[in-house]
TITI-657902 format. One record per residue (C-alpha): residue number from 1; residue in three letters; x, y, z. Coordinates in steps of 0.1 Angstrom, whole numbers, m for minus. Layout:
BEGIN
num,residu,u,v,w
NUM,ala,X,Y,Z
...
This chain:
BEGIN
num,residu,u,v,w
1,unk,m340,336,m754
2,unk,m311,337,m730
3,unk,m330,359,m706
4,unk,m360,336,m706
5,unk,m337,305,m702
6,unk,m318,320,m673
7,unk,m350,330,m656
8,unk,m365,295,m660
9,unk,m333,280,m645
10,unk,m334,304,m615
11,unk,m370,296,m608
12,unk,m364,259,m610
13,unk,m334,261,m586
14,unk,m355,282,m562
15,unk,m383,257,m563
16,unk,m360,228,m555
17,unk,m345,247,m526
18,unk,m380,255,m513
19,unk,m390,219,m514
20,unk,m359,208,m496
21,unk,m364,233,m468
22,unk,m400,222,m464
23,unk,m390,185,m462
24,unk,m363,194,m436
25,unk,m388,213,m415
26,unk,m413,185,m418
27,unk,m388,159,m406
28,unk,m376,181,m378
29,unk,m412,187,m366
30,unk,m419,150,m367
31,unk,m388,142,m347
32,unk,m397,169,m321
33,unk,m433,155,m318
34,unk,m421,120,m314
35,unk,m396,131,m287
36,unk,m423,150,m268
37,unk,m447,120,m272
38,unk,m421,96,m257
39,unk,m414,120,m229
40,unk,m451,123,m220
41,unk,m455,85,m222
42,unk,m425,79,m199
43,unk,m438,106,m175
44,unk,m473,90,m175
45,unk,m458,56,m169
46,unk,m437,69,m139
47,unk,m467,87,m125
48,unk,m488,55,m128
49,unk,m460,34,m112
50,unk,m457,59,m83
51,unk,m495,61,m77
52,unk,m499,23,m79
53,unk,m470,18,m54
54,unk,m485,44,m31
55,unk,m519,27,m33
56,unk,m504,m7,m26
57,unk,m484,5,3
58,unk,m514,23,18
59,unk,m535,m8,15
60,unk,m508,m30,29
61,unk,m500,m8,59
62,unk,m536,m2,66
63,unk,m534,35,59
64,unk,m570,35,47
65,unk,m581,29,83
66,unk,m564,61,95
67,unk,m584,93,96
68,unk,m571,124,80
69,unk,m581,145,109
70,unk,m563,124,135
71,unk,m551,142,165
72,unk,m515,144,177
73,unk,m521,115,201
74,unk,m534,93,173
75,unk,m503,102,152
76,unk,m480,91,181
77,unk,m496,57,180
78,unk,m491,54,142
79,unk,m463,28,147
80,unk,m487,6,165
81,unk,m514,9,138
82,unk,m490,2,110
83,unk,m487,m34,120
84,unk,m522,m43,108
85,unk,m535,m77,102
86,unk,m527,m76,64
87,unk,m491,m65,71
88,unk,m485,m92,96
89,unk,m499,m118,72
90,unk,m476,m105,44
91,unk,m445,m104,66
92,unk,m452,m139,79
93,unk,m455,m151,43
94,unk,m422,m134,33
95,unk,m404,m149,63
96,unk,m417,m184,54
97,unk,m407,m180,18
98,unk,m372,m169,28
99,unk,m368,m198,52
100,unk,m380,m223,26
101,unk,m356,m209,0
102,unk,m326,m209,24
103,unk,m334,m245,33
104,unk,m337,m254,m4
105,unk,m303,m238,m11
106,unk,m287,m255,19
107,unk,m301,m289,9
108,unk,m289,m284,m27
109,unk,m254,m275,m14
110,unk,m253,m305,9
111,unk,m265,m328,m18
112,unk,m238,m316,m43
113,unk,m211,m319,m16
114,unk,m222,m354,m6
115,unk,m222,m365,m43
116,unk,m187,m351,m48
117,unk,m174,m368,m17
118,unk,m190,m401,m26
119,unk,m175,m398,m62
120,unk,m140,m392,m50
121,unk,m143,m419,m23
122,unk,m155,m445,m47
123,unk,m126,m436,m71
124,unk,m101,m439,m43
125,unk,m115,m472,m32
126,unk,m115,m486,m67
127,unk,m79,m475,m72
128,unk,m68,m491,m39
129,unk,m86,m523,m49
130,unk,m70,m523,m83
131,unk,m35,m517,m69
132,unk,m40,m544,m43
133,unk,m52,m569,m69
134,unk,m23,m560,m92
135,unk,2,m564,m63
136,unk,m13,m598,m54
137,unk,m11,m608,m91
138,unk,26,m598,m92
139,unk,33,m617,m60
140,unk,16,m648,m74
141,unk,35,m645,m106
142,unk,68,m641,m88
143,unk,62,m671,m66
144,unk,52,m692,m96
145,unk,82,m681,m117
146,unk,104,m688,m88
147,unk,89,m722,m83
148,unk,94,m730,m120
149,unk,130,m717,m120
150,unk,139,m738,m89
151,unk,122,m768,m104
152,unk,142,m766,m136
153,unk,175,m757,m118
154,unk,172,m783,m90
155,unk,192,m810,m108
156,unk,218,m784,m120
157,unk,222,m771,m85
158,unk,226,m806,m71
159,unk,252,m814,m97
160,unk,271,m781,m92
161,unk,271,m786,m54
162,unk,285,m821,m58
163,unk,313,m808,m81
164,unk,322,m780,m57
165,unk,324,m804,m28
166,unk,347,m827,m48
167,unk,368,m798,m59
168,unk,371,m785,m23
169,unk,382,m819,m11
170,unk,409,m822,m37
171,unk,422,m786,m41
172,unk,457,m777,m31
173,unk,466,m749,m6
174,unk,482,m728,m32
175,unk,450,m728,m53
176,unk,427,m715,m25
177,unk,412,m680,m30
178,unk,429,m664,0
179,unk,464,m677,m9
180,unk,459,m666,m45
181,unk,448,m631,m32
182,unk,480,m627,m11
183,unk,502,m638,m40
184,unk,484,m614,m64
185,unk,490,m585,m40
186,unk,527,m593,m37
187,unk,530,m595,m75
188,unk,511,m564,m81
189,unk,532,m542,m58
190,unk,565,m554,m74
191,unk,553,m560,m111
192,unk,563,m536,m139
193,unk,545,m554,m167
194,unk,512,m537,m176
195,unk,495,m569,m188
196,unk,504,m587,m155
197,unk,491,m557,m135
198,unk,458,m558,m153
199,unk,455,m595,m148
200,unk,461,m592,m110
201,unk,437,m563,m106
202,unk,409,m585,m119
203,unk,415,m610,m90
204,unk,418,m585,m61
205,unk,393,m582,m32
206,unk,388,m559,m1
207,unk,422,m567,13
208,unk,439,m550,m17
209,unk,428,m514,m10
210,unk,462,m502,0
211,unk,479,m518,m30
212,unk,452,m503,m53
213,unk,456,m468,m39
214,unk,494,m472,m42
215,unk,490,m481,m79
216,unk,467,m451,m85
217,unk,493,m427,m71
218,unk,522,m444,m89
219,unk,509,m444,m125
220,unk,519,m419,m151
221,unk,500,m402,m180
222,unk,510,m428,m205
223,unk,484,m450,m222
224,unk,493,m483,m205
225,unk,494,m467,m171
226,unk,460,m451,m178
227,unk,447,m486,m185
228,unk,461,m497,m151
229,unk,445,m467,m135
230,unk,411,m475,m150
231,unk,413,m511,m138
232,unk,422,m500,m102
233,unk,394,m475,m101
234,unk,370,m500,m115
235,unk,380,m526,m88
236,unk,375,m500,m61
237,unk,341,m491,m76
238,unk,331,m528,m75
239,unk,342,m530,m39
240,unk,322,m499,m30
241,unk,290,m515,m41
242,unk,290,m535,m8
243,unk,283,m515,23
244,unk,309,m532,46
245,unk,336,m530,19
246,unk,327,m493,13
247,unk,332,m486,50
248,unk,366,m503,49
249,unk,376,m481,19
250,unk,363,m449,36
251,unk,382,m456,69
252,unk,414,m463,50
253,unk,437,m433,55
254,unk,440,m411,24
255,unk,416,m431,2
256,unk,391,m403,m3
257,unk,418,m377,m9
258,unk,435,m400,m35
259,unk,404,m406,m54
260,unk,393,m370,m53
261,unk,427,m358,m65
262,unk,425,m383,m94
263,unk,391,m369,m103
264,unk,404,m334,m104
265,unk,434,m341,m126
266,unk,420,m369,m149
267,unk,404,m359,m182
268,unk,399,m393,m197
269,unk,376,m423,m188
270,unk,391,m425,m154
271,unk,373,m392,m145
272,unk,339,m409,m148
273,unk,349,m440,m129
274,unk,363,m419,m101
275,unk,331,m398,m101
276,unk,309,m429,m98
277,unk,332,m443,m70
278,unk,329,m410,m50
279,unk,291,m410,m55
280,unk,289,m445,m40
281,unk,312,m436,m11
282,unk,292,m404,m4
283,unk,260,m425,1
284,unk,275,m434,35
285,unk,274,m407,62
286,unk,311,m413,71
287,unk,320,m408,34
288,unk,303,m373,32
289,unk,320,m364,65
290,unk,354,m374,53
291,unk,350,m355,20
292,unk,338,m323,39
293,unk,370,m326,60
294,unk,391,m317,29
295,unk,384,m280,24
296,unk,412,m274,m1
297,unk,402,m303,m23
298,unk,365,m291,m22
299,unk,376,m256,m32
300,unk,394,m271,m62
301,unk,364,m293,m70
302,unk,341,m262,m69
303,unk,364,m244,m93
304,unk,363,m274,m116
305,unk,325,m273,m116
306,unk,325,m236,m125
307,unk,350,m242,m152
308,unk,330,m270,m168
309,unk,299,m248,m166
310,unk,316,m220,m185
311,unk,331,m244,m210
312,unk,297,m260,m217
313,unk,280,m226,m222
314,unk,308,m215,m245
315,unk,305,m247,m266
316,unk,268,m242,m269
317,unk,272,m207,m282
318,unk,299,m215,m306
319,unk,282,m247,m319
320,unk,312,m270,m313
321,unk,312,m307,m323
322,unk,285,m329,m308
323,unk,311,m354,m295
324,unk,331,m328,m276
325,unk,300,m311,m263
326,unk,284,m343,m251
327,unk,316,m353,m233
328,unk,318,m319,m216
329,unk,281,m320,m206
330,unk,286,m355,m193
331,unk,315,m344,m171
332,unk,295,m314,m159
333,unk,265,m335,m150
334,unk,286,m360,m130
335,unk,304,m331,m112
336,unk,272,m313,m104
337,unk,255,m345,m90
338,unk,286,m352,m68
339,unk,287,m316,m56
340,unk,250,m316,m46
341,unk,256,m350,m29
342,unk,285,m336,m9
343,unk,267,m303,m1
344,unk,232,m314,8
345,unk,237,m351,17
346,unk,222,m383,3
347,unk,187,m378,20
348,unk,182,m344,4
C-alpha cells in the first residue's frame, strides 16, 4: 500500500510539473508571436509611409515627366525641370499661407498691446481725475471752514484788537516786553534760587542765548540744577524752531559745542532735549558745517553710538526690564538719527 501510494503521489507531482511547463511554453510562444507581429506591422507601416512620401514627392516635383533613360545632358537640366507647374503652385500657396499667418500674429500682437496701453491709460486718467476732484473738494472745504471760522471769530477779534490797543496806550515802560526781557536776563545771571531761575527761563527770547548757554555750563548734577538745565535746553529748542533764531544760535560762539557736550554727558531727560535741539540745528547747512568742525566731539559721539548699540544688544540677549530697554533703544535711535544727519546731511 505504501508503494502504490508513493507511486501515485510521484505521478501526480510529475503531471503537475508537466502541465506547468506546457503553460509556460504556451505563454512564451504567444509573447514571441505577438512581438513578431508588432514588428512586422511597424515595418509595414514604415514602408508604406516611405513609399507614399516618395510617390507624393515624385508627383509634386514632376518626376513622372522625367525619362528613366535620360542622357547626361538631360540630367544636367534636372534643376530646371524640378520647378514644374505643380511645384510652383504649391510653393506659391505655402508662401501665401505663411504671409497670412504672420500678418494674423502681428495683428493679434498689436491688438493686445493697444488694449493694454488703452487700459493703463484709462486707469491713469481716472486716477488723475479722482485726485484732482479730491484736491478741489479739499480746497473748497478749507475755504468754507476758514470762512465760517472768520465769521464766528470776527466779533472776538474786533474786541481783542480794541482791548490790545487800550492796553498799549495805558501800559507803563517797565511792563513792556523788551524791558521785561532785559530785567529777566539780569536776574537770571545773578539769581541762585531755582524757582526764580525757572520762572525767568519761561520768559526769555532770542536775546537770551548767551545767558542760557552760561546757565547750561554752570549747573551741577543735582536734581534742582537738572530742572534748570531742562528748562534752558527747552527754551533753546523752542528758539531753534524759527529759522532766523536758529541761525543766531548757530553763529553764537561755542553754542554747538556746549549743547553737544551736554548731550554726551547727560543720561537723563536733558539728553533727549539736547538731541532734538541738535537735530533742528543740523537742518541748517551752517549747523552741519559747524558740527563737522568739531572732530574730537564727533569722535566721542561716535563712541557713544557704538556703546549704546552694544548695550541695546546685550539687554535684548539678557532679557532686561522693558522700561530700561525702551529707554536705551530710544537713546540709541535718537543718536543714530543725529549721526546720520551729521554724516549725510539733511537732503539725503
